[in-house]
PLY file of the C-alpha trace (Angstrom):
ply
format ascii 1.0
element vertex 98
property float x
property float y
property float z
element edge 97
property int vertex1
property int vertex2
end_header
6.84 -17.86 -2.44
4.73 -16.68 -5.37
5.25 -14.48 -8.43
2.45 -12.17 -9.57
3.04 -12.83 -13.31
3.18 -16.01 -15.39
4.78 -14.49 -18.50
7.52 -12.16 -17.32
8.86 -9.78 -19.95
11.93 -7.61 -19.75
11.38 -4.19 -18.11
8.13 -5.19 -16.39
7.56 -4.72 -12.67
7.34 -8.07 -10.87
6.23 -8.76 -7.32
7.44 -11.76 -5.33
5.33 -12.51 -2.25
6.43 -14.64 0.67
3.70 -15.67 3.13
3.37 -17.53 6.40
0.49 -18.55 8.66
-0.08 -18.18 12.39
3.47 -17.34 13.49
3.90 -16.13 17.05
5.85 -13.93 17.38
5.34 -12.54 13.85
8.07 -13.68 11.45
10.94 -11.67 10.05
11.48 -11.80 6.28
14.79 -11.46 4.43
15.25 -11.41 0.64
18.17 -12.84 -1.39
19.18 -12.76 -5.07
21.42 -15.70 -6.03
22.38 -16.13 -2.38
23.27 -12.45 -1.84
21.29 -10.45 0.71
19.17 -7.78 -0.98
19.21 -4.28 0.42
16.67 -1.64 -0.53
18.28 0.26 -3.38
15.64 1.00 -6.04
13.55 -2.01 -5.10
10.59 -1.95 -2.76
9.77 -4.36 0.06
6.43 -4.15 1.87
6.03 -6.34 4.95
2.84 -6.99 6.92
2.36 -9.41 9.83
2.08 -12.54 7.69
3.66 -11.63 4.34
6.43 -9.72 2.62
6.29 -8.49 -0.97
9.35 -7.55 -3.00
8.70 -5.48 -6.17
11.31 -4.66 -8.81
11.72 -4.12 -12.56
13.18 -7.17 -14.29
15.85 -7.10 -16.97
17.38 -9.82 -19.13
19.96 -10.29 -16.35
17.22 -11.62 -14.05
16.57 -14.60 -16.34
17.28 -17.91 -14.53
18.21 -16.03 -11.34
17.21 -17.55 -8.00
15.28 -15.31 -5.62
14.84 -16.48 -2.05
12.75 -15.43 0.90
13.91 -16.38 4.37
11.29 -16.59 7.12
12.36 -16.66 10.76
10.95 -16.15 14.23
12.21 -17.00 17.72
10.18 -20.22 17.86
12.11 -21.76 14.94
15.38 -23.65 15.40
16.46 -22.51 11.94
14.88 -20.23 9.30
12.80 -21.47 6.37
14.16 -20.52 2.93
11.85 -20.57 -0.07
13.10 -20.06 -3.63
11.86 -19.19 -7.09
13.71 -18.88 -10.39
12.64 -16.15 -12.79
12.11 -16.90 -16.48
12.30 -13.59 -18.31
11.28 -13.22 -21.95
13.59 -10.83 -23.80
13.46 -9.22 -27.21
16.31 -9.98 -29.58
18.64 -7.08 -30.13
20.19 -6.29 -33.47
23.82 -5.45 -33.76
24.39 -2.01 -35.16
27.01 -1.48 -37.84
29.81 0.87 -37.07
0 1
1 2
2 3
3 4
4 5
5 6
6 7
7 8
8 9
9 10
10 11
11 12
12 13
13 14
14 15
15 16
16 17
17 18
18 19
19 20
20 21
21 22
22 23
23 24
24 25
25 26
26 27
27 28
28 29
29 30
30 31
31 32
32 33
33 34
34 35
35 36
36 37
37 38
38 39
39 40
40 41
41 42
42 43
43 44
44 45
45 46
46 47
47 48
48 49
49 50
50 51
51 52
52 53
53 54
54 55
55 56
56 57
57 58
58 59
59 60
60 61
61 62
62 63
63 64
64 65
65 66
66 67
67 68
68 69
69 70
70 71
71 72
72 73
73 74
74 75
75 76
76 77
77 78
78 79
79 80
80 81
81 82
82 83
83 84
84 85
85 86
86 87
87 88
88 89
89 90
90 91
91 92
92 93
93 94
94 95
95 96
96 97
């Protein structure tokens, strides 16, 4: 499971890529955020035979969040789960006086 950026800043698009080799039948990929199954809301998942890429815009709320990719095919007794934690750099916000 790889991330396309080293320095992740708030509001940037980030792509997580999960890859496998030589699976037969081709694997199925499932994405999770902090253990919760991700559904395609505004995010984009592109899956080919041997990889799945998940692209989304990060916010400060993605900092230290665990993203997981689950890989499964019929030949496996149980799925593989790979994980990555995001480290998002955020700008400080000033409090406004009211």
